C-alpha positions, 0 to 999 in steps of 0.5 A, a space after each residue: 403647068 407647062 414650061 419649056 418646049 419638048 427637048 429643052 432642059 427645064 430650069 432646076 428647082 431653086 433657080 427660078 424667079 417667082 413673082 406675084 402681081 396684084 391689080 388695083 381696083 378699090 373695094 374690088 381688092 376682095 377678089 384677089 384677097 379671096 384668090 390669095 387666101 386659096 393659094 396660101 391655104 394650098 401652101 399650108 397643106 404642103 408646108 404647114 400652117 406657118 406658110 405665108 406667101 412672102 416666103 415663096 415669092 421673090 417679088 410681090 408687086 401691087 398697084 393701088 388696092 393691090 399695093 396695100 395687099 402687097 404691104 399687108 403680105 410683106 410687112 414684118 410683125 414683132 416676130 419678123 414673120 408676115 404681119 398678115 396672113 392672106 386670109 386676113 386681107 378680106 377681113 380688112 376690107 369687110 371690116 373697114 370698107 364701109 368707112 373707107 367709102 361711106 355712102 352719101 345720104 344726099 346723092 345730089 349734094 354728093 355729086 355737086 361736092 365731087 366736082 370741087 373735091 375728091 369724093 372721099 377725104 381719105 382720113 379713115 383709110 389713112 389712119 388705118 394704114 398708118 395704124 397697121 404699118 406703123 414705122 415700117 419702111 419699104 426696105 424692111 419688107 420680108 420679100 422684095 416689093 414693087 409699088 408704083 405711084 405717079 408724081 403729079 409735080 414731075 409728071 412721071 411714074 415713081 416706083 418704090 421697091 425694096 431694092 431701091 430703098 436699100 441702095 437709095 436712102 431717099 427712096 426708103 419711104 414709110 410703107 404707109 406713105 407709099 400705100 396712101 399714095 398708090 391708092 389716091 385714085 384721082 376724083 376718089 381720094 386726095 393726092 398725098 405728099 411727103 418727104 424723105 431724108 438721107 441722114 448721111 448727106 443731109 439731102 431731102 426729097 419731096 414727093 407729090 403722088 397719086 394712084 399708081 394705076 395711072 401708070 401701071 394698074 397691072 403691075 406685072 410690067 414692073 416686077 416681071 417684064 423688065 427683069 425678064 428682058 434684062 436677064 435674057 438680053 444681058 448675059 452678065 445679069 443672068 445669075 443675079 437674084 430678082 431684087 437686083 434686076 428689079 433695081 433696073 425697073 426705073 431705067 425707063 418704063 417708056 422704053 420698055 413699052 416701046 420695045 414690047 409694042 414692037 414685040 407685039 407687032 411681030 407676034 401679030 405677024 407670027 414672026 416668033 423666031 425673031 422676038 428674042 435670042 432665046 436660049 434653053 436656059 431662059 425657058 421656064 426661069 420665071 414663074 409669074 402669077 398675076 391677079 386682076 380685080 375684074 373689069 367690064 370689058 365684056 359688057 360693052 360699057 360705052 359707045 362712041 355716039 354716047 361719048 361724043 356728047 360728053 363734056 367734062 362732068 360726064 367723063 368724070 361722073 356717069 351713072 355712078 362710074 368715073 369713065 375717064 378713070 375706068 378707061 385709063 386704068 383698064 387700058 393700062 391693065 390690059 395692055 400690060 397683060 397682052 405684052 406679058 402674054 406675048 413675051 411668054 408665048 414667044 418663050 414657049 413658056 405660056 404655062 409659067 405665066 398665070 393671069 386670073 381675071 374676070 371681064 364680066 363685071 357689071 352693076 355695083 360690082 364694077 365700081 371701085 367704091 361700093 362698099 355695101 355689105 351686099 356688094 362686098 359679099 358679091 365680090 367675094 363670090 366673084 373671087 370664088 367663081 374665078 377660082 372655078 373658071 377654066 384657065 384662060 389667056 388673052 387672045 392677041 387679036 380680040 383682047 378677050 380671054 379665051 379658055 385654054 384647051 386641055 387646062 383645068 380650072 384656075 383652082 387647079 392651076 393655083 394648086 400646081 403653082 403651090 406645088 412648084 413654089 413649095 418645091 422651089 422653097 424647099 430646094 433653097 432651104 436645103 441648100 442654105 441649111 435652113 429649116 422650113 417653118 
């Protein structure tokens, strides 16, 4: 994967910041599950069967179903190794999906009930999450995690991270509470409330949370864009590890989005030179993998003529879809991807940001809650197809993904990613005198 422009020194192994971000998407978590299993298998070919993704990424971020995957990858087991391997992710969805999203026998009754309460009560999902994660708190994760939620009482995003949890006791929530919250998609699953306490001060804090997708369905904005801006703009922080940079992500998502919008406008105007005071040492510092759960943007879902006739009910339920939910989550995901693409293009480091996404979903595969055996098999197949697709990047003019000339498949790119991750870890272990697992 390409990084710096010709003539600029590459960042030495052992000094890069490695980041993994996983979108939200309900049962479509089978798609990133398939891709992550492929990546971990490539790492195991290089470093042995004990290799796990948490060993290689400085930060893993996930929203909604991506938040649950994040927790599965980073939660320690009894031996202080990851509780789950990447290949276990799909088994969780295949085994539990039909009970998390049970089919309603009477569609008319279900539709009427959905107007008064969430489509699913969440009891089975909540029980499974608590059983899996137990008493693990966010500060206990094996690598830094970032999981967005949204507080309906405060009307603001609440972003949980390992670093915050270590320095702010009231943010050190149970990982199970965070996962239940970030997956509480409006109209699908109930909002979740819980309290944390600080034994030293006797203070307590109440959270009233829903799906983090209303703020950042593509969580790459939280672990990567903000640390990247910090490291490039504030020289004093350039040598800080990623977890210290992640600590500043709550400094202002709104300010970040405003700043990135200005960058986008300049990029559109092809005024790249003024985007950042780029220094050679910054180029290639970050290695970011962002995995989507698919979308329908290439299908042409709705028209203004159709939407102009919709009332509240049609915006919430329309042919098995929830248009208003789908729209704001797609908008969040795509906008962040455009911003990240702009940032890496401005650094001449396009190859250090790999986004794997498919925008051609349709039918049952496009929903977040169709957990039939047939559809789940199809979703695994979509993940496998995405591995075979050519590396693509978002076109800043059209918002569509286009193949990158000269690049191979996503599987090829992930194999290259694995080699870089392995080299990065081996270098760090060599410096610390540790022995690779």
